[in-house]
C-alpha positions as CSV (number, residue, x, y, z in Angstrom):
1,X,120.0,77.8,111.1
2,X,121.9,79.8,113.7
3,X,124.0,81.6,111.0
4,X,120.9,82.6,109.0
5,X,119.2,83.8,112.1
6,X,122.1,86.1,112.7
7,X,121.9,87.4,109.2
8,X,118.4,88.7,109.6
9,X,118.4,89.7,113.3
10,X,122.0,90.9,113.6
11,X,121.1,94.5,113.1
12,X,118.2,94.4,115.5
13,X,120.3,92.7,118.2
14,X,123.1,95.2,117.8
15,X,120.7,98.2,118.1
16,X,119.1,96.7,121.3
17,X,122.6,96.2,122.7
18,X,123.6,99.8,121.8
19,X,120.6,101.1,123.8
20,X,121.4,98.9,126.8
21,X,125.1,99.5,126.8
22,X,124.7,103.1,127.8
23,X,121.7,102.5,130.1
24,X,122.9,100.4,133.0
25,X,119.7,101.3,134.9
26,X,116.6,101.0,132.8
27,X,114.4,104.1,132.8
28,X,112.0,106.1,130.6
29,X,114.8,107.2,128.3
30,X,115.7,103.5,127.8
31,X,112.2,102.7,126.7
32,X,112.0,105.7,124.4
33,X,115.2,104.7,122.6
34,X,114.0,101.1,122.4
35,X,110.8,102.2,120.8
36,X,112.8,103.8,118.0
37,X,114.8,100.6,117.5
38,X,111.7,98.4,117.4
39,X,109.8,100.6,114.9
40,X,112.8,100.8,112.6
41,X,112.9,97.0,112.6
42,X,109.3,96.7,111.2
43,X,107.7,96.1,114.6
44,X,104.4,98.0,114.2
45,X,103.5,101.0,116.3
46,X,100.7,99.3,118.3
47,X,102.9,96.3,119.0
48,X,105.8,98.6,120.0
49,X,103.5,100.6,122.4
50,X,102.2,97.3,124.0
51,X,105.8,96.2,124.5
52,X,106.7,99.6,126.0
53,X,103.8,99.7,128.4
54,X,104.5,96.2,129.7
55,X,108.2,97.1,130.2
56,X,107.1,100.2,132.2
57,X,104.9,98.0,134.3
58,X,107.7,95.5,134.8
59,X,110.2,98.2,135.9
60,X,107.7,99.3,138.5
61,X,106.5,95.9,139.8
62,X,109.6,93.8,139.3
63,X,112.2,96.5,140.0
64,X,114.3,96.0,136.9
65,X,117.6,97.5,137.9
66,X,120.0,96.2,135.4
67,X,120.3,96.0,131.6
68,X,120.3,92.2,131.9
69,X,117.0,92.2,133.8
70,X,115.5,94.6,131.2
71,X,116.8,92.4,128.3
72,X,115.3,89.3,129.9
73,X,111.9,91.0,130.5
74,X,111.9,92.1,126.8
75,X,112.7,88.6,125.6
76,X,109.8,87.2,127.8
77,X,107.3,89.7,126.4
78,X,108.3,89.0,122.8
79,X,108.1,85.2,123.3
80,X,104.6,85.5,124.8
81,X,103.5,87.6,121.8
82,X,104.8,85.1,119.4
83,X,103.6,81.9,121.1
84,X,100.0,81.2,120.2
85,X,100.2,77.7,121.7
86,X,99.4,76.2,118.3
87,X,101.4,73.8,116.3
88,X,100.9,72.2,112.9
89,X,97.9,69.9,112.9
90,X,100.1,66.9,111.8
91,X,100.9,65.4,115.2
92,X,100.2,61.8,114.4
93,X,96.9,63.0,112.8
94,X,96.4,61.8,109.2
95,X,95.1,62.5,106.7
96,X,96.0,66.2,106.8
97,X,94.8,68.7,104.2
98,X,96.8,72.0,103.9
99,X,95.3,74.8,101.8
100,X,98.1,77.3,100.9
101,X,97.2,80.9,99.9
102,X,99.5,83.8,98.9
103,X,99.8,86.4,96.2
104,X,102.3,86.0,93.3
105,X,105.9,86.5,94.2
106,X,105.8,85.7,97.9
107,X,107.2,82.2,97.5
108,X,103.9,80.2,97.7
109,X,104.8,77.5,95.2
110,X,108.3,77.0,96.6
111,X,106.9,76.9,100.1
112,X,104.5,74.1,99.0
113,X,107.4,72.2,97.5
114,X,109.4,72.6,100.8
115,X,106.4,71.4,102.8
116,X,106.1,68.4,100.5
117,X,109.8,67.6,100.9
118,X,109.5,68.0,104.7
119,X,106.6,65.6,105.0
120,X,108.3,63.0,102.7
121,X,111.4,63.1,104.9
122,X,109.1,62.2,107.8
123,X,108.0,59.1,105.9
124,X,104.6,60.6,104.9
125,X,102.9,60.1,101.6
126,X,102.1,63.4,99.9
127,X,99.9,64.6,97.1
128,X,99.7,68.1,95.6
129,X,96.6,69.7,94.1
130,X,97.0,72.5,91.7
131,X,93.9,74.5,92.4
132,X,95.3,78.0,91.6
133,X,93.9,77.6,88.1
134,X,93.7,81.3,87.2
135,X,97.4,82.2,87.4
136,X,99.3,81.5,84.2
137,X,101.7,78.6,84.6
138,X,100.8,77.9,88.2
139,X,99.9,74.3,87.5
140,X,103.0,73.8,85.4
141,X,105.3,75.2,88.1
142,X,103.7,72.9,90.7
143,X,104.1,69.9,88.3
144,X,107.8,70.7,87.9
145,X,108.2,70.5,91.7
146,X,106.2,67.3,91.8
147,X,108.5,65.7,89.3
148,X,111.6,66.8,91.2
149,X,110.3,65.5,94.5
150,X,108.6,62.4,93.1
151,X,105.2,63.6,94.4
152,X,102.0,63.2,92.4
153,X,100.2,66.4,91.3
154,X,96.5,66.6,90.4
155,X,95.8,69.4,87.9
156,X,93.3,70.6,85.3
157,X,93.6,73.0,82.4
158,X,94.2,76.7,83.1
159,X,91.0,78.5,84.0
160,X,89.3,75.3,85.3
161,X,87.0,75.4,88.3
162,X,89.3,75.1,91.4
163,X,86.7,73.2,93.3
164,X,86.6,70.6,90.6
165,X,90.4,70.2,90.9
166,X,90.0,69.8,94.6
167,X,87.3,67.2,94.1
168,X,89.5,65.1,91.8
169,X,92.5,65.6,94.0
170,X,90.7,64.4,97.1
171,X,89.4,61.3,95.2
172,X,93.0,60.5,94.2
173,X,94.3,61.0,97.7
174,X,91.6,58.8,99.2
175,X,92.2,56.1,96.6
176,X,96.0,56.2,97.4
177,X,95.4,56.5,101.2
178,X,97.6,59.6,101.1
179,X,98.8,61.1,104.4
180,X,99.2,64.8,103.5
181,X,97.3,66.7,100.7
182,X,98.7,70.1,99.9
183,X,96.4,72.4,97.9
184,X,97.8,75.4,96.0
185,X,94.8,77.8,96.1
186,X,93.9,81.2,94.7
187,X,96.0,84.2,95.6
188,X,94.0,87.0,94.0
189,X,92.9,90.0,96.0
190,X,91.6,92.2,93.3
191,X,88.1,90.8,93.6
192,X,87.5,89.7,97.2
193,X,84.0,88.6,96.8
194,X,85.0,86.1,94.0
195,X,87.9,84.9,96.1
196,X,85.7,84.4,99.1
197,X,83.2,82.4,97.1
198,X,85.9,80.4,95.5
199,X,87.5,79.5,98.9
200,X,84.1,78.8,100.4
201,X,83.3,76.3,97.6
202,X,86.7,74.6,98.0
203,X,86.2,74.3,101.7
204,X,82.7,72.9,101.2
205,X,84.0,70.2,98.9
206,X,86.7,69.3,101.4
207,X,84.2,69.1,104.3
208,X,81.9,67.0,102.2
209,X,84.4,64.7,100.6
210,X,86.9,64.3,103.5
211,X,85.2,65.3,106.7
212,X,87.5,63.4,109.0
213,X,90.7,65.0,107.7
214,X,92.8,67.4,109.8
215,X,92.8,70.9,108.3
216,X,95.2,73.8,107.9
217,X,94.8,77.0,105.9
218,X,98.2,78.7,105.7
219,X,98.9,82.2,104.3
220,X,102.4,82.7,102.7
221,X,103.8,86.2,103.2
222,X,107.1,87.7,102.0
223,X,109.0,89.2,105.0
224,X,110.9,91.7,102.8
225,X,107.7,93.5,102.0
226,X,107.5,94.7,105.6
227,X,104.3,96.4,106.7
228,X,102.7,95.4,103.3
229,X,102.7,91.8,104.6
230,X,100.4,92.9,107.4
231,X,98.0,94.5,104.9
232,X,98.0,91.3,102.8
233,X,97.3,89.2,105.9
234,X,94.4,91.4,107.0
235,X,92.9,91.2,103.5
236,X,93.2,87.5,103.2
237,X,92.0,87.0,106.8
238,X,88.8,88.8,105.9
239,X,88.0,86.2,103.2
240,X,89.6,83.0,104.5
241,X,89.6,81.2,107.9
242,X,93.4,81.2,108.3
243,X,95.0,78.9,110.8
244,X,98.6,80.1,110.5
245,X,101.3,81.9,108.5
246,X,104.4,80.9,106.5
247,X,106.8,83.8,106.5
248,X,109.4,83.6,103.7
249,X,112.7,85.3,102.8
250,X,113.7,86.1,106.4
251,X,117.3,85.6,105.3
252,X,116.9,88.6,102.9
253,X,115.8,91.3,105.4
254,X,117.2,93.0,108.4
255,X,113.6,93.8,109.5
256,X,112.6,90.5,110.9
257,X,110.5,92.2,113.5
258,X,107.6,91.9,111.1
259,X,107.2,88.4,112.6
260,X,106.3,89.9,116.0
261,X,103.9,92.4,114.5
262,X,102.0,89.7,112.5
263,X,101.7,87.4,115.4
264,X,100.6,90.2,117.8
265,X,98.2,92.2,115.6
266,X,96.6,89.3,113.8
267,X,96.6,86.9,116.7
268,X,97.7,84.2,114.3
269,X,100.5,81.6,114.8
270,X,103.5,81.8,112.6
271,X,104.0,78.1,111.7
272,X,106.9,78.1,109.3
273,X,109.7,80.5,108.4
274,X,111.8,80.5,105.3
275,X,115.5,81.3,105.9
276,X,117.0,80.3,102.6
277,X,116.5,78.7,99.2
278,X,117.3,75.1,100.1
279,X,114.6,72.5,100.8
280,X,115.7,72.3,104.4
281,X,115.4,76.1,104.9
282,X,111.7,76.1,105.7
283,X,111.8,75.8,109.4
284,X,109.1,75.0,112.0
285,X,108.7,78.2,113.9
286,X,109.7,78.1,117.6
287,X,108.7,81.2,119.4
288,X,111.2,80.9,122.3
289,X,114.0,80.1,120.0
290,X,113.1,82.9,117.6
291,X,112.9,85.5,120.5
292,X,116.2,84.3,121.9
293,X,117.8,84.8,118.5
294,X,117.0,88.5,118.6
295,X,119.4,88.9,121.6
296,X,122.0,86.5,120.2
297,X,122.3,88.5,117.0
């Protein structure tokens, strides 16, 4: 994972080092130059200003006199912004139902497959529910992954009621005493009221049919879309009770700072990051490790 981290944070790390190399004593100019670096790395304006203000306060209160002290203070601030003190609900808690949301092209189906693979490696039984019934070929794509991973998939015909698919999937999961149920759910934003009603119906079915199950609702976002990912997250957050984010394609962007902005502005934990195409490349997000990687390059 270290090599892939360097690939998407190398430029940010180098830019930070360039600022600090010529500023042995941190001052207002250091902060001004750092702001330019952060914004150019897809860290949002408000998040950047928050970081700057705290650094100014730390310079005054903690007497940051060296580049190393400044660097450590920045790392601590970013770690705190990223760490929402939440982890995936599966901590010995089964059954677990994960609803996965995301627009076309963000890597939703692949992320579901990687989650299924991950849980199977942990010795958990997994079942997939193809409840994104309005996207052409969505069920077929999920079925292909199910066959590859030897994981059962519950699906209906295209255009079927998603809640009916959820109902049948939960019945199958209960009959098989399945540990982890992953639901591929709607990713449409063109009609928010319909999407809200659809998600509400599915959640009602889950609450009624499996009230004791642990729950997650994860939104999949493509890191390469930059600030557009924030807009998507806000839109989905307005219609769904999100519990966390999966951020994909971090190996394909030099602007990994979007992770910091998402966690800070949305106050949502990033739970997984995608750093490659392999099954093992969906990683559990570690805030401290992620923040440290910025400075390792």
